[in-house]
N, C-alpha and C positions, 0 to 999 in steps of 0.2 A: 259298141258305143261306150264311151267313158261315162259312168253315172255321175261323177262329179260335174262334168262339163254339161251334161243335159239338165242337171238341176239349176245350174248357174244360168243357163239360157232360158230356162222356163220361168224364171222370176223376172218381175218388172225391174226397171232400173232403181226406182225408189226403194223397193223391198230389198234389192241387193245392198244398197247403201246402209239401210237400217240394220240389216244383219251383220254387216262389217263393224259398225259402231258398237253394237251389243257385245260382239265378240272381244273387242279391245277393252270395253268397259269391265267385262268379267275378268280379263286378265290383270288389269290394273288393281281391281279390288282384291283379288286374290293375293297379289304381291304386297299390297298395303297391309292386310291382315297378318301375313307371315312376318313383316317387319315389325309390327306392333307386338307380336308374340315373342320375337327374339328380344326386344328391348325391355319387355317386362319380365324376363326370366330372373328370378330372385337369386341373391347371393347368400350362400350359407353363412351363418354367424361366425362359425369357427375356421372359415377358409381364410388363405392369405390375402384375398381381395379385401375382406372385412377388416383385417388387421391393419391395413394400409389407410383406411379412412381417417380423415382428419377429425379432431375433437370438435364438439359443438361450440366450444368457447375457451377463454383463457382467463386466469386470474392472476394478477400481479400484486405483490406486496413485499414489505420490508420487515426485517426483525433486527433489533439492535441488542447487543450483549456487551456488558461492562465488567471491568475488573480493575481494582486498585492495587498497585504493588508498592511496596516500600522501597525507597531509594537506598541501595545497598553498597554503593561505590561513589567515589568522588574523583572527578578528573580536574587536575589543578594545572594551571600555568604560572609559573614564577618568572620574574624578570630580574636580570643583573644589569646594572648601569654604572659604569666607571668613566671618570674624566681625569685628565692630566695634561701637563705641558708638553710631554714628548711622547712620540708614537711608541717608543719602547716601554715607557712607564705604564701607558694605558694598556698595551698588549699584555705585559706581565701581570698587571692587577686583574685583568679580565680572566686570564687563564687561571690564576690563583684562586679567585673567587668561585669560578666555575668548578674547578676541582674540589674545592672544600664542600661546596653545596652538593655535588654528585656523591661524594663520600658519604656525607650525612644522611642523604635520601636513601641510599642503599642500606645503610645501617638500620633504618626505620622500616625496612621490608616493603618499599614502594614496588609497584609494578609499571610497565610501560614507560620507563624512564628514558627521556630522550632530550637532547639538546637541539634547538631550532632557532632559526632566525638570528643568526650571529651577524652583528654589524660593526663597522669601524670606519670612522671618517674624521677629517680634520675639522676643527672649528675655526671659521674664517671671520675676520673683522675688517671693515673698510675703513681706512684711515687716510683722509685728504684724497679720496678717489682711488686709492690703491688698495687691493686686497692683500692681507697678509695672514698667515696661519698663527694663531695665538694658542692653540692646544689642540687635543684630540679627545674624541669620546668613543667609548666602545659599549656594546650591549649584546645580551644573549638572553633567550627564553629557555626555560627547562620545564618540560611537562611530565606529569606522572600520574598514576592512579593509586588511590589508597582507600581503605575503609573509613566510613564516617567516624567511627570511634577514636581514631587516631588522628583525625584531620586537624582539629584544633591545636594540639601539641606540635604536630609536624610544621604547621604554618608559622607558628611562633618560632620554632627552632630554626626553620629556613631563613627567616630575617636575621638570625643571629650566626648564620653560617654561609654568608655570601649573597643571598638574595636581598633586594631592597624594594621589590614591588611584588604584589600578588595581583596578577592581571585578571585571572578568572578561576572560579571554582564551580563546577557544574555537578550536580547529583543526578543519579540515575539508577535504575535496577541493572543487573547484569544482562547483557545481550540474550543470553540463554534463558533467563527468566522471562523476558519480554516475548520471546519466541515461543516459549512453552504456553504462556497465557494466550498468545494469539491463536495458536492451534486449538486450544480448548474453547475459546470464544467463537471460532468459526464453526465448530461442531454444535455448540450450544445455540448459536444464531440459526444455523440451518434447521436443526430440528424444531425450533420454535416456529420458524417461518412455514415449514411443511405441515406442522400440527394445525396452525391457523388456516392454512389453505384447505385442509381436509374439513375443518370445522365450518368454514364459509361456504364451501361447495355443499356440504349436507344441509346447511341451513336453507338453501334455495332449492333443493331437490335434485342436486347434481352429485356427481362423483369424480374424483381425480383419476384421470387416466394415464397420466404421464407427467415427468418433469421436463419442461422445455428448456429452461435455462436458470443458472445460479451464478450470481456474481458476489464477490466478497471485497470490501473495502475496510481497511484497517486505519484507525486514527489514534494518534497519541498526543496527549495534551502537551503544550509547550512547557519546556522545563525552565523555570526562572532561576538563573544561576546566582549563587551568592559571590558578590564581586567586591573587592577592595581595589579602588582605582590606584592608590599609591600608599601602601602601608610600609613604614620604615622602622627600623629598630631605633630606639632612642640612643643618642650618642653617649658613649661611655657606659652603657648599661648592658649588663649580660643576663639580667633576670627578667624574663618577660613571661607572663602567665599565658596559658593556652587561649586561643581565640575561640569564642563561643560560636557554634554553628547550629543550624536546624536543617535536617535532611529533607523532611516532606515526603510526599508520595507522587507517583505517577499513575494516570488512569489510562488504560488501554481500551479502546472502544472499536468493536467490530460490527460493520453493518453489512447484512446479508439480504440480497434482493433475489427473489424467486419468482419464476413464472412457470405455472402449471397448466396443462390441458384438462379440460373438464367436458363431461358428457352427461346426457339425461340418465337417470337411473332406470334400469330395465324393470 
């Protein structure tokens, strides 16, 4: 006789049901304890899993660094304007004045010398409803770069050597000087921002655990050009003193925004 079968038959129906329920309850309780033990398994602080844990919070702040640079170059635009009754006369005058001006500017050691915006058009008048050409006009612009110490003399001399307008004079540092200052200010601003982040974290009982993001924005103040709308050499005069100029400065500003992750001190 099978003993398991005999025991089952010897028990009342209610007792058999109670035994089965108790058996299932013990199995379920055992499985729950095993699951809790596995979930509560600690992670070693030096393990890769611990290194991937997110920081407790973040700190966002900005730092600004400034530097003033002297303006060391001047970019100038001169204008040549001629008028005449015939196209040949205007064309010849424009060519002669342009060549005279270019030769003079080369002798003064200018840089980036360039002729631009050359224009030539007829002058038209309407007489009794009919348009007729009464003359011609021609114009050209010449741009160049020069150092500020020579600017006043060159402007005055240009008005005596073909130019009759000074359209624009803009002072600025050299591009290489601005770029060097920008690099220095980026480093300075970043160091300042990170130093402040560490100080703030320490003040509230935290520590910096990593740099999340750094962004840099560079600003340059607007340069106010020295402009003569229409400066002309006096008729019949060859002696004209140098034009007084003031170069000024340019301020370069760099703003650095930093976001760092922080965690509680151990």
